[in-house]
C-alpha positions, 0 to 999 in steps of 0.5 A: 470470482465464483467456482460451480462444481459438479453436484447434480447427484446430491440434488437427484438424492435429495429429490428421492428423499423428499418424495420417500418422506412424503410417501411414508407421511401419506400411508402414516395418514391413511393407516391412522384414518383407516383405524377409525374405522367408520366413525369419521366422514370423508370431510374429516378424513380430507381435513387430516390429509390437509393437515399432514401437507401443512406439517410436511411444509413446515418441517421439510419446505416448499418442495416437500409441501408440493409432493405431499399435497399431490400424494395426499389427493392420491391416497385419499382417492385410492383408499377412501373414494368409491370404487376403493383401490382405484383411481375412478371416481363413481360420484363426480362431486368427489371430483370437486372435493379432490380438486379443492383438496389439492388446491387448498393443500398447494396453496397452504403448503406454500404459505407455511413454507414462505413464512418458514422461509422469511422467519428464517431469513429474518433470523439469519439477517439478524445473526449477520447484523450482530456478527458484523457488530461484533466484527466492527468492535473486534476490528477496532482493537486489533493491532495487527494483520494477524489479530484482524484475520483472527477476529474476522473468521471468529466473528463471520464464521457462525453467521455465514454457515460456510467455510471462510479463509481470508488472506491480507497483505502484512506490512512487508506486502506479503499474503498472510497466510503464506501457505494456502491451496488458493494462493493462485487465485488470491494473486490474481484477484490482487493483480486484477487478472481474475475471470468474471463469474457467471451472472446466472449460475444453476440454483441447484449447485453449490459455489465459491466466492472470491471477494476482494478486500479493498479500498478505493486506491488499493487491494488488501487482500481476498475473503473467501467463502466456500460451498455457498448456495447461488442463492446467496445474493437473494439470502444477503449472505453475499451483501453480508460478505461484501459489507464484511470485507469493506470492514476489513478493509477500513481496519487495515487502512487504520493500522496502516495510517497508524503506522504512518502516524507513528513513523511521522511522530518518530521522524518529528522527534528525530528531527528535533533531536537533529535540531537540538544536537546541530545547535549544540554543535553550531554553539560548542564547536563554531565558536571555540574554533572562531576564537582559536582562528582570531587568536592564532592570527592575533598573534601572527600580527602582533608578534613580529619577532617569531622565528619561522617555525613558530610562525608556520605553526600559527599558520597551520593553526589558523588553516586548519581550524578553518578547514575544520569550520568549513566542514562544520559549516557543510555538515549544517548545510547538508541537513538544512538542504535535506529538510528544506529546499534551497532558497535561491537568490538568483541574479545575472552574473558573469561565472569568472567572478564566481570562480575567482572568488572560490579560488581566492578563498581556497588559496587562503586554506591551500597556499601552496595549491596550484590552480590553472583556469581556463574560461571561455570568453564566449560564455554569457552572464548566467543566472544563479545564486552567487553565494551557493555557486562560490560554495560548489566550486570551492568544494569541489576545489577542496575535494580535488586537493584532498585526493591529489598529491600536494604538488599536484596541479587543480584544473579548472575549465568553463567552455559554452555548449549549445544549450549549456555552460560545462564547468570541469574541475580536474586533479591528477590524484589517483582517481576514484576507487569507488563508483563516482555516482555514490560519492554524491550521497551524503557521508559517502567515502572516497578512496581513503576510508578513514576520511569522510568524503562526499559531504561536500559533493552532496551539497554540490549536487543539491545546489546544482539540481535546484539550478536545474543543472546536472553534476557528475564525476568520472575517472580520467581516461588515461588513468591520470586523476578524476573530474567532476563536470558541472552543466548549468543551463543557458538561459536568454537574459531578458531585454531591458527597453528604458523608455528614457525621455 
């Protein structure tokens, strides 16, 4: 974006200053030639005036050369060509002299000023190239956004001859620096809602240039140059700023990629540590648990004369060992599911078999819990992974048993809907005291904060999602218990046409 302030007064003052300087130079040359009296002829005097035009062009530029050429011709005619002190000419041949003198003065002044401008342009571009080189080296060493800003301003300011400001997004997507009078313009450019600058600004005016610092896919900030001449396109300063903005964008992108790479390394190291912990957990806990369960069952089977209390104790040891083993399996399973998608081995099978197997395993751990089943006979075979679905049903039963009384009934209802099969697992406990949605996150807690729940529900959600289904939990409307609902899509079974001969 480019702003064009009103600066006509400055242009008029500059013109008056140029005319005054050239007038004083012409008067000085006239006084010098008068001091020689009749010792030099008119040709040499004309050459002295031409020399003053050359020096004015060299010192003050193209405008001064033009003004000096006309003033020198006027002074030469008025003070040295007869009749003196008049702009009339007695000998018409002097008209040729005055004309040639004016043309040579204009051509010489223009040539000198052009040469001076080219030398200045070459010097300026060399300075800008060196500034870009210093900028590139400084940005390569920058470690954060603040260093990028400091390095950029230090490298660019001497070469651009303009007041520079720069605003960049940091890691938290906050504009740095925050306190700036241009924050509205900067935010507008970042949002892409800026006005298009004039295509042909007045060359006598000065301006401001806002250049976005961006890559192909993101804007990182804005570079602002104030009080630049609109000739900045021709003298290369605008292109210089654009190149600098591209270098800064690359530096910011490099910092972001470096942070992403560092985060990836930390994540990889965390994953290795987690795998090591899980391996240790699997070996150091599951193996002793298996032995404890096996020994308790072996003592029960071999010791025929055990009293009722001892037999009950051994049964409790075995059951609690199995529950703890199941929790460890859940922990290992949720970590596995979080790091990689579930591997599904789907097959067509009736849902009642999976429910029956899950209840049988549940009853071995909770022998005194009653489970009531209601399955719609119109449910067709479903296409799912049997092992994973059994884990889902068991986890829901385990969760219902945990948050309901020991004498409370658990219900499983399966019914057919239009495009899916709905399975409900209901308990008659106190219900969920927290948001049921949050329970499907790993390591969430139920109504008893001392007991970690939700791990099994998180596994259930991951498995159901991988089957294209949905799962949710809610409290029963009458305040008597809670229910978890699963919906699995109904898929038409393939038509197997066997051509037997």
